[in-house]
C-alpha positions, 0 to 999 in steps of 0.5 A, spaced: 137 328 907 136 324 900 139 329 894 137 328 887 141 329 882 140 335 878 135 337 884 136 345 887 139 341 893 145 338 888 146 343 884 147 347 891 152 343 893 156 343 886 155 350 884 155 354 891 159 356 897 155 356 903 156 362 908 157 360 916 158 353 914 163 347 915 164 347 908 165 339 907 159 337 912 155 342 906 158 337 901 155 331 905 148 333 907 147 339 902 142 345 904 135 346 906 131 349 900 127 355 903 122 357 897 117 362 900 115 365 906 108 367 910 108 371 916 112 368 921 112 362 917 117 359 912 116 353 907 121 349 904 121 346 897 117 340 899 112 344 903 114 343 910 112 349 914 117 351 920 116 357 924 122 362 923 124 363 930 130 367 929 127 372 924 131 370 918 137 373 921 135 377 927 132 381 921 124 380 918 121 384 923 115 385 919 114 377 917 114 374 911 111 376 905 109 383 906 105 386 900 106 393 902 114 392 901 113 388 895 109 394 892 114 399 895 120 395 891 116 394 884 114 402 884 121 405 886 123 400 881 119 402 876 120 410 877 128 409 878 131 403 879 138 405 881 142 411 882 148 413 886 150 419 891 157 421 889 158 428 886 152 431 889 146 427 887 141 424 891 134 422 890 127 422 894 127 415 898 133 416 901 133 423 903 126 421 906 128 415 910 134 419 913 129 424 915 124 419 919 130 415 922 132 422 925 125 424 927 125 417 931 131 417 935 131 420 942 137 424 943 140 429 938 144 426 932 146 430 926 146 426 919 145 419 916 149 416 911 146 409 908 150 403 906 148 395 904 149 391 911 152 392 918 158 389 916 160 395 911 156 400 915 161 398 922 167 398 917 165 405 915 165 407 922 172 405 923 174 408 917 170 415 919 173 414 926 181 414 924 179 420 919 176 424 925 182 423 929 187 425 923 182 431 922 183 434 929 190 433 930 190 426 934 195 422 929 196 417 935 189 416 937 187 410 933 185 404 937 178 401 937 176 397 943 171 391 942 169 386 947 170 379 948 163 375 944 161 382 941 159 381 934 160 387 929 160 384 922 165 380 918 169 385 914 176 387 916 175 392 921 168 390 922 171 383 923 176 385 928 172 389 932 168 383 933 170 378 939 168 372 937 175 366 936 171 363 930 170 369 926 178 370 927 181 363 926 185 362 919 183 370 917 189 373 921 184 378 925 184 382 928 187 387 926 193 390 931 190 396 933 183 393 935 183 391 943 178 388 947 175 387 954 171 383 958 164 380 956 159 383 961 155 377 961 153 375 968 150 368 967 156 366 963 162 369 967 159 371 974 163 367 979 161 363 985 158 368 990 159 374 986 153 379 986 151 382 979 153 389 982 160 386 983 160 383 977 158 390 973 164 393 978 169 388 975 167 389 968 168 396 968 175 396 973 177 391 966 175 396 962 178 402 965 185 398 966 185 396 959 184 404 957 190 405 963 194 400 960 193 402 952 193 409 953 187 413 953 191 418 948 192 412 943 184 410 944 179 413 939 173 409 940 169 403 943 164 399 940 159 396 943 151 392 942 146 394 947 145 387 947 150 382 945 146 378 939 150 373 935 155 372 941 149 368 944 144 374 946 147 376 952 144 382 956 148 387 960 148 387 968 145 393 972 148 399 972 154 396 966 152 402 961 151 408 965 159 406 968 162 404 961 159 411 959 162 414 965 169 412 963 169 413 956 167 421 957 172 421 962 178 419 956 175 422 951 173 416 948 167 416 943 162 410 943 159 407 937 153 403 939 151 397 934 144 396 934 144 392 928 139 387 932 136 391 937 134 397 933 127 398 931 123 395 936 127 389 938 127 390 946 120 393 946 123 400 945 124 403 939 132 403 940 135 398 945 139 405 947 133 407 950 132 401 954 139 402 957 140 409 957 145 410 952 147 416 949 152 414 943 156 418 938 154 414 933 149 409 931 149 403 927 143 400 924 141 394 919 137 388 919 130 391 921 131 397 918 128 394 911 126 387 915 132 385 910 127 385 904 133 389 901 140 390 903 140 396 907 143 399 913 145 406 916 150 410 920 147 416 924 152 420 927 152 426 932 154 433 930 160 432 935 162 427 929 160 430 923 163 437 924 170 435 924 169 429 918 166 435 914 172 440 916 177 435 913 173 433 907 173 441 905 181 441 907 182 435 902 176 437 897 172 430 898 170 425 903 173 419 899 169 414 900 162 411 897 159 404 895 156 404 888 149 401 892 150 406 898 143 409 899 140 405 893 133 407 892 129 401 891 132 399 898 131 406 902 124 406 899 123 399 901 126 401 908 121 407 909 115 403 908 117 398 913 119 403 918 112 406 917 108 399 917 112 398 924 109 405 927 102 403 924 102 396 926 105 398 933 110 393 933 114 396 938 109 396 943 107 388 940 114 386 943 113 390 949 107 386 951 109 380 949 115 380 952 113 377 959 110 371 955 116 371 951 121 371 957 117 366 961 117 361 955 125 361 955 125 361 962 120 354 963 125 351 957 130 353 962 127 348 967 129 342 962 134 337 963 138 339 957 138 346 960 142 350 965 139 358 965 135 363 960 136 370 958 134 376 954 129 382 953 123 384 949 123 379 944 130 376 944 133 371 948 136 364 949 137 358 953 144 356 955 144 348 955 149 344 959 155 342 955 156 335 951 163 332 950 165 338 945 163 345 947 158 347 942 155 340 940 149 341 944 147 347 940 148 345 934 144 338 936 138 342 940 137 347 934 137 341 929 132 337 932 128 343 933 129 344 925 126 337 924 120 338 928 119 345 925 122 350 928 128 354 926 132 358 931 140 358 932 144 354 936 151 359 938 155 355 942 152 351 947 146 356 947 139 356 943 137 363 941 130 366 939 128 372 936 122 371 932 118 376 927 115 382 931 108 381 928 108 374 933 102 373 936 101 370 943 098 363 939 104 363 936 109 364 942 105 359 945 106 354 939 113 355 938 115 353 945 111 347 945 115 346 938 122 347 942 120 343 949 118 337 944 124 337 940 128 337 947 124 332 950 125 327 944 133 329 944 133 327 951 129 321 950 134 319 945 140 321 949 138 317 955 
């Protein structure tokens, strides 16, 4: 990239610290400046068009440039641009959105609390799990189980529940009360000759052994994404979630389902919990809740979780938690309008209808000489690549080449991940995979 003095690119290098990046590389290369979006496409400041094949960060369900969401934000900002939810205050948009979310969930839940990101939401749930254990006279029941390659955010508690080494390295994470069980990816961790059923049984045995080793009386909750996202799009093996829930019930351990990526239609159901038969104690939502037009997340808790927390807040005199922007009126107004669009345009149905074509496109890419196999569900998936000299080189190189060809996806390790906006059409799915194939062909030719 040629960077002109005093350009946006040059000033970005001079003034900003990037996210999820090698900062020294950023100093050398700068960033692509995205200037506008339209549907499934975004455009940089040179006018180049890209298919946004990861929906931003797994999140822009209704696509870019949706005028109804801009209008919802403007109208609410004109009426009540900000108010808090401290000390028995609230406002209409947050109440309306909480009511809608509870009406969409297909299993009994009790209360909704809004925050601004998935990381914040998962951090709050961890705090509440400990608060609840104390309320119930169980001061030793505090450990939390995460999973290797699971992702739940980057704040201190959420980053500790996360099971990805790059998110722990040099941050002094994870915290010592966070423990991790095996990654249930049959494609990545099944051994030669092992059936999927045998692999599931091994994963469940690993979980049971961890609980017995640590002591079930010390473990409060387990976190899990129905489909692991930032770990590389890893669907669970058949029977896994049924087995996990049985083990947790046996040992009186709460289940927190992190649907930050999967929620609101990504798997072809409104919630991935429906796809996999999961009935959690807590549901964590973000990203597609507002199509990321505004920072917004939500925790949804069942009554068995809520009641001890409410009792403890009464005993103490207050629930000592809250963010300035919790339940922000503009964010919740945008979230409410976003969910109306998802329903009115049947975007969940669109994801289900296009899933066979989308998954077939992934499988076709997996036949490429650079690839090993494909995996996914609904409108989310990944292609595992053949490794290069160092782990992770292949994913970055292929993702960079696809970006050069006009397709933004994400390289995670030696995988390339796809998660387009849920408004995508058949023709656009075909266009996306044609660009991906062209980029992989060009890269293979260069490598010889």
